[in-house]
C-alpha positions in Angstrom: 9.6 -3.9 21.7 6.8 -1.3 21.4 7.6 2.2 20.2 8.3 4.7 23.0 5.7 7.4 23.9 8.1 10.1 22.6 8.5 8.3 19.3 4.7 8.1 18.9 4.3 11.8 19.7 7.0 12.7 17.2 5.4 10.4 14.6 2.1 12.2 15.0 3.8 15.5 14.5 6.0 14.4 11.5 5.1 11.1 9.9 7.5 11.5 7.0 10.4 11.6 9.3 9.7 8.0 10.3 9.5 6.4 6.9 13.2 5.5 7.2 13.0 4.4 10.8 14.9 1.2 11.8 11.8 0.2 13.7 9.3 -1.6 11.4 6.4 -0.7 13.6 7.2 3.0 13.2 7.7 2.6 9.5 4.3 1.0 9.1 2.7 3.6 11.3 4.4 6.4 9.4 3.1 5.1 6.0 -0.4 4.9 7.4 -0.3 8.3 9.0 0.9 10.2 6.0 -1.5 12.7 4.6 -2.3 12.3 0.9 -0.3 15.4 0.2 2.7 14.1 2.0 2.4 10.7 0.3 2.2 12.3 -3.1 5.3 14.3 -2.5 7.2 11.3 -1.2 6.5 8.7 -3.8 10.2 7.8 -4.0 10.2 7.0 -0.2 7.0 4.9 -0.7 8.6 3.1 -3.7 11.5 2.1 -1.5 9.1 0.8 1.1 7.4 -1.4 -1.5 10.4 -3.8 -1.1 10.4 -3.7 2.7 10.9 -7.1 4.4 7.7 -6.7 6.4 4.5 -7.5 4.5 2.5 -5.3 6.8 4.6 -2.3 5.6 4.2 -3.3 2.0 0.4 -3.5 2.5 0.3 -0.2 4.3 2.2 1.5 1.5 -0.1 -0.1 -1.2 -3.1 1.2 0.7 -1.6 4.7 0.9 -0.7 4.7 -2.8 -4.4 4.1 -3.6 -5.0 7.7 -2.5 -2.1 9.2 -4.5 -3.5 9.5 -8.0 -2.4 8.0 -11.3 1.4 8.7 -10.7 1.2 6.0 -8.0 -0.1 3.2 -10.2 3.3 2.0 -11.5 4.5 1.6 -8.0 1.9 -1.0 -7.3 2.8 -3.2 -10.3 5.8 -5.0 -8.6 3.5 -5.8 -5.6 0.9 -7.6 -7.7 2.9 -10.9 -7.4 3.7 -10.5 -3.7 3.8 -13.8 -1.9 1.7 -12.4 1.0 -2.0 -12.2 0.6 -2.4 -9.0 2.7 -0.2 -7.2 0.2 -2.1 -8.5 -2.9 -5.4 -7.5 -1.3 -4.1 -4.0 -0.6 -2.8 -3.7 -4.2 -6.2 -4.9 -5.6 -8.0 -2.3 -3.4 -5.6 0.5 -4.3 -5.9 -0.3 -8.0 -9.7 0.2 -7.7 -9.3 3.4 -5.8 -6.9 4.7 -8.5 -9.3 3.6 -11.3 -6.2 1.9 -12.8 -7.5 0.5 -16.1 -4.0 -1.0 -16.7 -4.7 -3.3 -13.7 -7.8 -4.8 -15.2 -6.2 -8.0 -16.7 -4.4 -8.7 -13.4 -7.6 -8.0 -11.4 -9.6 -10.3 -13.7 -6.9 -13.0 -13.2 -6.7 -12.9 -9.4 -10.5 -12.6 -9.1 -10.7 -16.1 -10.4 -7.4 -17.7 -9.4 -6.0 -16.2 -6.1 -6.2 -18.8 -3.3 -7.1 -16.1 -0.7 -10.7 -15.2 -0.5 -10.0 -11.6 0.7 -7.8 -11.0 -2.3 -10.3 -12.1 -4.9 -13.1 -10.2 -3.1 -10.9 -7.0 -3.3 -10.3 -7.8 -6.9 -14.0 -8.1 -7.7 -14.8 -4.9 -5.9 -12.0 -3.1 -7.8 -13.2 -4.5 -11.1 -16.6 -2.9 -10.3 -15.1 0.4 -9.3 -13.0 0.6 -12.5 -15.8 -0.6 -14.6 
């Protein structure tokens, strides 16, 4: 079922309030809609969403963490081995955005071994970004 109009209006006004929604669509939208400042101040909420059942939510969280600075890098580590390629791709991209030198061995590995082309392309791009 699609979110109601009133929920969507409320989400626009206060995305953090929807990070704990029972509706997975609203949780994903909330993670995406967070400002960088809100995301940085809610790293514990985002950490919890890193284990969400929905891969789209885990991927959205990884993408958001890429804008949160070095404190977010450890939150990405458990997602590196996610079974879903959309999550691994988002983690690779976020690692590059963070300039996370600690992710270099993982990025080098997936750039040559991940079965999903989008994942290894993201890894190669992040390797270039980190240097």
